[in-house]
N, C-alpha and C positions, 0 to 999 in steps of 0.2 A: 502495498499500501502505499511505503514511504518513500518509493523509485515512483512509483506511479503520478502520486499532487510533483512531485520535484519535472518532472518529464512533463506533464502538463500552461505553468506556465514558459521552458524553454521553446514547444512548442508554439504558442501562441507570441513570445518577443515574436522566435522564425517569420511567424508568418507577417507582422508588425513591421521587421524592416521590413520583408519583401515589396508590403505595400506606397514603402517612405521612398523607397531607392526608383521603383515604378512613375511615380509621380513626383521628385523630384528630377527625373529626369536622367539626369550624370552620376552612372556611382565612380568606383575607383576606378581613375582610369588606366590602362592598360601602358605598351610600349610603346614608345615615336616612332608613327609612320608618315614615313617620305612620300605620294603621291607627286608622279610626273607622265607630260605627250610631250614626246621628242620635238611635234612644228607642230602648225597648225591645222594637220588634219588629221592627227593621227589618230590609227582606227583603238588603239588602246590604254586604258591609264598605268602605264608600274607601278606598283605598289615595295618599294624594298624597304622593308620594317622587318620583320625578323625571315624573310627567305624562305615561307609557306604560301605564301597566301596569291593565286595565280594572278597575271594581268586581267583588268574587267572593262571590255564592251567602250567602248566611248562616244559609238552610232552615231561620230560628227561621216554626214555626206561627203562624194563627190565634192560637191555645188556647195560649203559652209566651211565657216574661216573660223576656227577659235578665235577668241581676242580674249580671254577669260576665264579663270580654275579658279575653285577654289575648293574645301571637304566639311562639309560638316558631323562633329564627331558623335556630338548628340544623335542625330535618324543615323549615321550613317552613310552618307549622304550624298555625291563628288554633285558641283556645280555647273553648267561648262557653260558661259557666255559665246554667241556664237552673233557671225554676222553674215551673213548681208538677216536686214530686220533684226537685229539686237534681239536675237530671242536668246530663254533658259532654258537646255534642261538637265534637269535631278534627278540622279541614274544613282539607285538605290545596288550600294556594293555587292552586298553577301547574295542578293537574288541574280546583280548580275545583269538587269533589267532598265528599260524607262524606269523612272517615274512616273512622271511627267513633265506639259512641256506647257510654256507661260510666250507671255508679253508682260517684261515688266512696264509698271506706269509707268508715265512723263519720262522711262530712261530713252535715247531718243534714238532715234536709226536710223540713224547716216555712220555708226563705229562703235563700236566698244572701247573695253577696256579689263583692268581687274581690275577682279570684287573680294571680299573676304564676310568671313560669317560672322555672326556673335550670337554663341550657341548656345545662354540661357533661353534666350524669345526667341531664335531663328532668323532676326533680320539683316537682312545682306548688302552690302557695302560695297557701289557699281562707283567706280569709277569715271566720271564723263571725258569723252574722250576728246573733244580740243580744248574745256574752261574748266579752272580750279574748280571746281563740283565734287559731290557726290552725294550719289540719293543713293538714302536707308530706305527700303522697302520689306514687306513681308516674305518671309521665302512661299509666302505664294503667289507674290507677283503684286501683292499691294500699299499702294504708296504712301511711306509712313512722313519723312520729312527733304527738303533740299538742305543738303548744310557744307556755306560757304567754307571756302579751306583761307583764311585769313594769312596762313603762314604764306603762300607763295600768290603767286602770278601764273605759275602755272597749271595746267590739267598734271592729276596724280600718276604714274609711274606702275605704281605696283600699292598694295594697300595691304594689309596684316589688323586683324586681331589679336588685342591683351585682352583676354576675356577677365582673368583673375583681380586685373587692377581698371578693365571698364578701361582699354585706351585706343586711339584710332593711330593707326599709323600712317605714314604716307613720305613716299619715293619721287619725290622734287624729279621734273626732269633737269638738270646740276651736274655739273660737271666738277668735281669731284660727288661723288655717290653722295646723297643727304637724304636722311629718314630722319621728317620730322614726327613729332614723337604729340599728337591732338586729345585735346580730350571731350566728352560727346559731341559739342556744340562747333567743335572742328578747329575753337579755338588753340593755336601752338603755345606746347608746355617743357616743350627741349627740344635738339636740335642733334644726330646725330650725322659724324661725318663716318663714312668707311675708309676703308684704306686700299681698297678693290673696288673698282669696275663693276654693276652688275645690270642687267635685265631688268623687266618694265616687270617679273610678278616677283610677292616676296610674298615667307612666311612663317612664323614666331611660333616657336615653346616657350610658352610662359609656365612650367615646369625648369629650366633649365634659362631662360631670360636670351635665352640665341631666338635670330635672326638665322633665315636663311633666303637665301638666290644663288639669283644661276649666275657664273659670272661672267663675261665679258672678252674679259682681256685676254693674254698668255696663258694666264692657267684656266684649265680650263674643270670641266665636273661644280657643281652647285659649292658656293659657299657659305660657312658657319660663319657666322660674327655673335662675340660678345657687343655685351649693350655701352661698349665703352669704344665699339665702329671697331673691334683688329679683329681680326680674321683670325678664329683660332682652327679649323680644319678646313677640308673639301671633301664633299660628298659623292658616288661617284652618277648619281644621279646629274647632265647630263643634259640637260630639257632646257626651253625657254617656260613651259609653264609647271608652277611645281606647288605645290600646299602640305602644311604637314600638320598631323592631327596623334592623339591618345584612342586606341580605341575603347569603349569602354563600355562593361557588362551590361549595362538596361540601355535599353535604342527608343526613342522618341517618334512616335512618329505626325 
């Protein structure tokens, strides 16, 4: 009888824990994964995480061009920004299938740019192709607001989001490469100068506080930078479109 009385509360606690994880979204994250597409018409998204995961079809057609790419760890979905028409394709990574497609409200039809995702509410940030603006939309494509980047007069060439500290990172079109740290309203709170030139795609690991970006100079591969802008190491993913993120044990659909 004593054993049964002890077992019941433990079972109830376990059930409550599962409910809390499901309602709260992301559970304890797993190891970091690096996702990349080799060209703007790449047929697959490559996963350079633990080496046990197959490539995932991107479903990019011959008449489409990829302009931006992001990964949402809460849903385990890829977001692909496509031209012409600035369409957004959402690919379910585990199912290896298209989840949905949409035209984002207020997004210009004249081209695309990088994008980033805030996992806690699924909002997606899209760079304007020619102006210093960032559009914030829901993960279903509904317009939320337009953010003016006061830190720069140039369009963002790379976006990443720090979900832990609620910061937006903006790679402006300058040389040497600089990353502006912006608050949710687009106000600059800091500036990082990188010691290498990078491309137009940007990822950020909140756990290690490191930036990932494709290198464009003599060094090949993917550069990993600390928050002082110093190159710490390179990663073998040599591709123009990248993002990083840990996978959670609980997914939110």
